N, C-alpha and C positions, 0 to 999 in steps of 0.2 A: 319616688320622690314627690314631694308635695310643693306647692306654691302657696305663698303666704295668704291667707284669706280664703282659700279655696279647698273644699273637702274632697275633691276628686283627687286620686292617684295617679301619677304618670309613670310610665315604665320606658325605659330606652334599652335597646337590645341593638348589638352590631348587625350590620346588613347581612351578614352571614352567620349570625348567632345560632339560629335554628338549626341550619344545616351542620354546623360544628357540634353542636349538641347530639344530634341524631347520628352523625358520623362516630362520635365517641361512644355512643350506646351501642351501634351496631358492630363496632370493632370488637365487642365482647362475645359475639355470635359464636366463635369456635369455642370459647371457654364454656358457655352454657351447654353447647352439644356435647362437650366431653364430659360435664357433669352429669347429664342425662344418660349418657352411654355407660357410665361408671355404674349409675344407678341400675340400669338394666343388667350389667354384669352380676351385680349383687344379688339381684332377684332372678337370676337365670334359671333357677329350679322352681320357682313361685308360680302359682296359678296365673295363666295368661290375662285373665281379667284384672288382676293387680298391676300387670305391666302395661296394659294397653294405653292409658293415659301418658305415662312416661315415654313410651314408644312413640306416640304421636308428637310429644314435644321434641324428642330427639330427631324425628323426621322433618318437623318444621324448622328447626336450627340447621340441619343439613341443607334444606332447601334455601334458606335465607343465605347461608354461608355461599352457596353456589350463585344465586341471583343478585345478590347485592352489589358487588363489584361492577356488573354491566349497569345497574341502576345508578350507581354514583357517577359513572362514566357519562351516561346520558344526561344526568342533572348537570354535570360540569360543562356540557357544551350546549344546554338549553339556552334560548334568549331570554333576557329578563324583561319581565312584564311589570309595569308600574300601574297601580290601581288608585284612583282617587274617588272617595267616597263623595258624592254629591251633597254639598250643603254643610259637610262635617269639617272640612279642611283637613281631614285626616288622609294620609298617604302611607300606602303600604306597598312593598315590593315583594317579589317573589320570582322564581324561576318556573316556566311552564314551557313544555315542547311546543313548537309551532303546530305540529301535527303529531298526536301520539302515534307511536308504531303499532302496527297491527300486532295481535297476539299470534304467537308461534303457530304456525300451521293453518292460518287464516290469511287471505289476500286482501 
């Protein structure tokens, strides 16, 4: 949107807009994995070099499909952090874990 006499553009997004957008995008993870796996089935007799990139994509989506539910659960319970940029009057908010969990296998 624009304000009369102002050349700057302003954008407004709901407080949870980005997370809703990402959730919708990541909800398609299983479908992307299935497409990659179908492609691998079609290329079952092909040279392994031709299958390598597609196999990596399928593996990535299997990983995301496994890991994203826990990530979204942690996001939903993370405290909200309000950020105010000095001098700009701009405010932003986002969720950030109070202390990020240690990676698996590390203490």
